Backbone as a chain_set.jsonl record, in Angstrom:
{"seq": "TYFLDKLRSTPDGDGTLLDHSIVLYGSSLSDGNEHNFDPLPVLLMGGASGRLKGGRHLQYAAHTPMSNLLLSMLDKLGIDQDAHGDSTAKLEI", "coords": {"N": [[-85.008, -98.675, -86.658], [-83.313, -98.359, -88.704], [-84.323, -96.152, -90.264], [-84.097, -94.023, -88.383], [-81.386, -94.043, -87.912], [-80.494, -93.273, -90.455], [-81.558, -90.623, -90.526], [-80.147, -89.584, -88.357], [-77.531, -89.687, -89.375], [-77.488, -87.931, -91.507], [-76.362, -84.927, -92.516], [-77.572, -81.634, -91.687], [-77.702, -78.428, -91.956], [-76.788, -76.901, -89.005], [-76.736, -79.29, -87.591], [-78.235, -82.522, -87.586], [-80.598, -84.309, -89.712], [-82.255, -85.637, -87.889], [-81.956, -84.14, -85.562], [-83.391, -81.916, -86.357], [-85.998, -82.725, -86.709], [-89.265, -84.108, -85.934], [-90.386, -87.229, -85.072], [-93.018, -89.341, -84.934], [-93.967, -92.401, -83.654], [-96.085, -95.174, -83.457], [-99.205, -96.621, -82.624], [-102.69, -96.722, -83.43], [-104.197, -98.245, -81.81], [-104.26, -99.835, -78.725], [-104.802, -102.403, -77.939], [-105.445, -104.641, -80.188], [-107.157, -106.835, -80.377], [-109.283, -106.253, -78.738], [-109.976, -103.796, -79.654], [-109.242, -101.526, -78.303], [-108.271, -98.209, -77.593], [-106.745, -97.085, -75.648], [-104.485, -97.471, -73.098], [-102.161, -95.737, -75.236], [-99.114, -96.72, -76.393], [-96.486, -94.814, -77.475], [-93.758, -93.542, -79.397], [-91.786, -90.699, -79.434], [-89.567, -89.029, -81.295], [-86.557, -87.248, -82.066], [-85.215, -83.873, -82.343], [-86.563, -81.5, -82.888], [-85.388, -79.121, -83.776], [-84.068, -78.199, -81.498], [-86.17, -77.727, -79.792], [-87.267, -79.896, -78.516], [-86.647, -82.032, -75.89], [-84.709, -84.915, -75.504], [-84.26, -88.402, -74.478], [-85.999, -89.173, -72.428], [-88.648, -90.652, -70.437], [-91.965, -90.346, -70.57], [-95.047, -90.237, -68.911], [-98.504, -90.043, -68.939], [-101.69, -89.041, -67.519], [-104.302, -91.454, -67.156], [-106.491, -92.018, -69.956], [-105.84, -89.719, -71.364], [-106.212, -87.776, -74.192], [-104.932, -88.658, -77.409], [-104.84, -86.645, -79.197], [-104.016, -84.473, -77.672], [-101.241, -84.829, -77.514], [-100.621, -84.505, -80.226], [-101.397, -81.845, -80.608], [-99.55, -80.614, -78.961], [-97.184, -81.268, -80.316], [-97.551, -79.73, -82.627], [-97.294, -77.188, -81.479], [-94.582, -77.294, -80.708], [-93.488, -77.092, -83.185], [-93.954, -74.518, -83.825], [-96.508, -73.828, -84.519], [-99.288, -72.345, -83.522], [-102.09, -73.465, -82.057], [-105.373, -73.557, -80.681], [-106.899, -75.882, -80.256], [-107.124, -79.313, -81.194], [-108.837, -81.743, -82.839], [-110.178, -83.864, -80.473], [-108.839, -82.698, -78.367], [-107.852, -81.704, -75.042], [-105.962, -80.235, -73.688], [-102.651, -78.892, -74.017], [-99.725, -80.919, -73.811], [-96.934, -81.229, -71.642], [-94.081, -81.642, -73.266]], "CA": [[-83.743, -98.065, -86.318], [-82.693, -97.918, -89.981], [-84.788, -94.817, -90.589], [-83.59, -93.085, -87.415], [-79.92, -93.97, -88.17], [-80.351, -92.409, -91.64], [-81.782, -89.231, -90.12], [-79.027, -89.162, -87.48], [-76.273, -89.621, -90.116], [-77.616, -87.028, -92.62], [-76.142, -83.555, -92.035], [-78.569, -80.657, -92.069], [-77.348, -77.131, -91.314], [-75.937, -77.017, -87.852], [-76.95, -80.592, -86.938], [-78.587, -83.598, -88.496], [-82.045, -84.301, -89.927], [-82.97, -86.047, -86.665], [-81.946, -82.965, -84.724], [-84.358, -80.933, -86.802], [-87.249, -83.39, -87.022], [-90.03, -84.817, -84.921], [-90.876, -88.451, -85.648], [-94.018, -89.985, -84.04], [-94.143, -93.788, -84.0], [-96.954, -95.779, -82.561], [-100.374, -97.264, -83.179], [-103.978, -96.085, -82.967], [-104.874, -99.192, -80.951], [-103.361, -100.452, -77.736], [-105.183, -103.842, -77.961], [-106.147, -104.885, -81.434], [-108.246, -107.831, -80.172], [-110.442, -105.575, -78.089], [-110.148, -102.499, -80.27], [-109.101, -100.469, -77.282], [-107.319, -97.174, -78.014], [-106.19, -96.454, -74.434], [-103.401, -96.484, -73.291], [-101.395, -95.83, -76.426], [-97.698, -96.572, -76.28], [-95.914, -94.141, -78.662], [-92.367, -92.995, -79.31], [-91.561, -89.38, -80.051], [-88.12, -88.944, -81.468], [-86.03, -86.078, -82.773], [-84.99, -82.714, -81.459], [-87.395, -80.36, -83.274], [-84.52, -77.928, -83.86], [-83.759, -77.759, -80.138], [-87.357, -77.476, -78.993], [-87.701, -81.134, -77.873], [-85.547, -82.66, -75.129], [-84.763, -86.387, -75.636], [-83.771, -89.23, -73.394], [-86.921, -89.16, -71.289], [-89.846, -91.485, -70.493], [-93.055, -89.543, -70.027], [-96.304, -90.971, -68.754], [-99.551, -89.083, -68.621], [-102.866, -89.585, -66.792], [-105.159, -92.343, -67.967], [-107.45, -91.476, -70.88], [-105.371, -88.526, -71.98], [-106.425, -87.929, -75.63], [-103.774, -88.619, -78.284], [-104.819, -85.297, -79.854], [-103.187, -83.585, -76.794], [-99.837, -84.938, -77.994], [-100.504, -83.896, -81.564], [-101.503, -80.406, -80.378], [-98.265, -80.214, -78.372], [-96.215, -81.355, -81.39], [-97.761, -78.542, -83.471], [-96.749, -76.102, -80.685], [-93.111, -77.375, -80.826], [-93.129, -76.741, -84.554], [-94.226, -73.121, -84.009], [-97.865, -73.639, -84.998], [-100.114, -72.144, -82.349], [-103.497, -73.835, -82.202], [-106.067, -73.724, -79.418], [-107.37, -77.204, -80.128], [-106.957, -80.26, -82.316], [-109.721, -82.878, -82.63], [-110.829, -83.898, -79.159], [-107.813, -82.304, -77.398], [-108.284, -80.992, -73.876], [-104.894, -79.38, -73.295], [-101.34, -79.244, -74.514], [-98.91, -81.681, -72.903], [-95.51, -80.79, -71.505], [-93.245, -82.672, -73.907]], "C": [[-83.013, -97.621, -87.607], [-82.996, -96.495, -90.305], [-84.133, -93.789, -89.642], [-82.108, -92.944, -87.606], [-79.645, -93.109, -89.396], [-80.512, -90.917, -91.299], [-80.644, -88.746, -89.305], [-77.726, -88.975, -88.288], [-76.359, -88.608, -91.318], [-77.443, -85.569, -92.104], [-77.228, -82.604, -92.551], [-78.28, -79.38, -91.255], [-76.374, -77.34, -90.206], [-76.09, -78.316, -87.049], [-77.272, -81.663, -87.945], [-80.105, -83.48, -88.771], [-82.823, -84.707, -88.705], [-82.989, -84.927, -85.681], [-83.049, -81.958, -85.053], [-85.75, -81.47, -87.128], [-87.981, -83.832, -85.769], [-90.638, -86.018, -85.611], [-91.804, -89.101, -84.548], [-94.18, -91.418, -84.542], [-95.06, -94.422, -82.992], [-98.126, -96.404, -83.342], [-101.612, -96.538, -82.687], [-104.778, -97.01, -82.089], [-103.858, -99.732, -79.924], [-103.58, -101.97, -77.624], [-106.045, -104.091, -79.188], [-107.28, -105.902, -81.314], [-109.489, -107.216, -79.591], [-110.802, -104.233, -78.707], [-110.099, -101.336, -79.266], [-108.057, -99.444, -77.804], [-106.773, -96.407, -76.784], [-105.667, -97.534, -73.497], [-102.665, -96.756, -74.628], [-99.906, -95.633, -76.185], [-97.131, -95.928, -77.542], [-94.502, -93.7, -78.35], [-92.377, -91.675, -80.05], [-90.088, -89.134, -80.103], [-87.775, -87.679, -82.275], [-85.905, -84.884, -81.853], [-85.827, -81.509, -81.784], [-86.612, -79.088, -83.26], [-84.266, -77.337, -82.47], [-84.957, -77.53, -79.281], [-87.852, -78.74, -78.205], [-86.529, -81.771, -77.189], [-85.768, -84.178, -75.209], [-84.36, -87.088, -74.368], [-84.727, -89.304, -72.186], [-88.027, -90.207, -71.51], [-90.919, -90.695, -69.803], [-94.32, -90.381, -69.976], [-97.35, -89.965, -68.292], [-100.785, -89.768, -68.024], [-103.678, -90.483, -67.744], [-106.213, -91.553, -68.737], [-107.103, -90.087, -71.418], [-105.525, -88.661, -73.493], [-105.091, -87.806, -76.396], [-103.689, -87.251, -78.973], [-104.126, -84.286, -79.015], [-101.751, -83.569, -77.232], [-99.675, -84.262, -79.36], [-100.575, -82.368, -81.45], [-100.12, -79.845, -79.843], [-97.127, -80.244, -79.405], [-96.348, -80.126, -82.325], [-97.114, -77.307, -82.794], [-95.205, -76.087, -80.798], [-92.618, -76.974, -82.224], [-93.503, -75.252, -84.873], [-95.608, -72.85, -84.553], [-98.746, -73.547, -83.812], [-101.564, -72.428, -82.63], [-104.135, -73.934, -80.791], [-106.541, -75.144, -79.173], [-107.048, -78.028, -81.365], [-107.83, -81.466, -81.983], [-110.384, -82.759, -81.255], [-109.858, -83.52, -78.015], [-108.454, -81.574, -76.221], [-107.262, -80.027, -73.343], [-103.577, -79.807, -73.961], [-100.589, -80.003, -73.439], [-97.521, -81.055, -72.782], [-94.67, -81.91, -72.092], [-91.839, -82.091, -74.1]], "O": [[-82.23, -96.672, -87.611], [-82.099, -95.702, -90.588], [-83.655, -92.759, -90.118], [-81.585, -91.837, -87.482], [-78.703, -92.316, -89.408], [-79.719, -90.075, -91.721], [-80.184, -87.62, -89.498], [-76.893, -88.158, -87.896], [-75.384, -88.463, -92.056], [-78.279, -85.064, -91.355], [-77.727, -82.739, -93.668], [-78.573, -79.283, -90.063], [-75.282, -77.875, -90.4], [-75.601, -78.4, -85.923], [-76.677, -81.723, -89.021], [-80.798, -82.67, -88.155], [-83.923, -84.206, -88.475], [-83.995, -84.766, -84.99], [-83.566, -81.257, -84.183], [-86.572, -80.782, -87.734], [-87.4, -83.919, -84.687], [-91.329, -85.871, -86.62], [-91.384, -89.352, -83.418], [-94.492, -91.636, -85.713], [-94.865, -94.248, -81.789], [-98.034, -96.67, -84.54], [-101.589, -95.839, -81.673], [-105.88, -96.672, -81.656], [-102.719, -100.041, -80.274], [-102.67, -102.717, -77.264], [-107.236, -103.779, -79.202], [-108.253, -105.838, -82.065], [-110.609, -107.612, -79.915], [-111.798, -103.61, -78.337], [-110.808, -100.336, -79.382], [-107.058, -99.842, -78.402], [-106.396, -95.24, -76.882], [-106.419, -98.445, -73.151], [-102.579, -97.902, -75.069], [-99.467, -94.541, -75.823], [-97.304, -96.496, -78.62], [-94.118, -93.515, -77.195], [-92.911, -91.562, -81.153], [-89.428, -89.04, -79.069], [-88.582, -87.144, -83.035], [-86.42, -84.881, -80.735], [-85.812, -80.549, -81.014], [-87.103, -78.064, -82.784], [-84.254, -76.118, -82.298], [-84.799, -77.162, -78.117], [-88.733, -78.643, -77.351], [-85.508, -82.032, -77.826], [-86.882, -84.659, -75.004], [-84.147, -86.468, -73.326], [-84.282, -89.48, -71.051], [-88.3, -90.594, -72.646], [-90.824, -90.4, -68.612], [-94.615, -91.14, -70.899], [-97.119, -89.157, -67.393], [-100.871, -90.996, -68.047], [-103.714, -90.277, -68.957], [-106.754, -90.562, -68.248], [-107.985, -89.362, -71.877], [-104.99, -89.622, -74.047], [-104.247, -86.969, -76.075], [-102.601, -86.769, -79.287], [-103.659, -83.286, -79.56], [-101.107, -82.524, -77.325], [-98.707, -83.541, -79.6], [-99.847, -81.675, -82.163], [-99.649, -78.779, -80.24], [-96.235, -79.395, -79.394], [-95.34, -79.563, -82.752], [-96.472, -76.492, -83.457], [-94.598, -75.028, -80.96], [-91.469, -76.569, -82.4], [-93.386, -74.801, -86.012], [-95.871, -71.739, -85.013], [-98.962, -74.548, -83.13], [-102.204, -71.69, -83.378], [-103.479, -74.353, -79.838], [-106.589, -75.588, -78.026], [-106.743, -77.496, -82.432], [-107.607, -82.139, -80.977], [-111.028, -81.768, -80.913], [-110.021, -83.948, -76.873], [-109.475, -80.904, -76.38], [-107.613, -79.092, -72.623], [-103.43, -80.946, -74.404], [-100.802, -79.75, -72.253], [-97.018, -80.434, -73.718], [-94.552, -82.987, -71.508], [-90.956, -82.772, -74.62]]}, "num_chains": 1, "name": "protein.A"}
């Protein structure tokens, strides 16, 4: 929360750093004992300069590759890529 509070309280142009950022927080393992990487609980915060709507809880189909989220984040930042790693499609974020 300290980091997000700093982003939220730092002016940047017509908003704050949090308004103009995308912050991904999570882990690459859902169960460290079993070394499972599915499902991955992650938080995606920030407004991406108005391209990302906040205040939502999104859940995707089982076994959705994390790279789909990363591909979607690139899209929100204006970077058009067809694929990233083992991605299968962009997510609606």
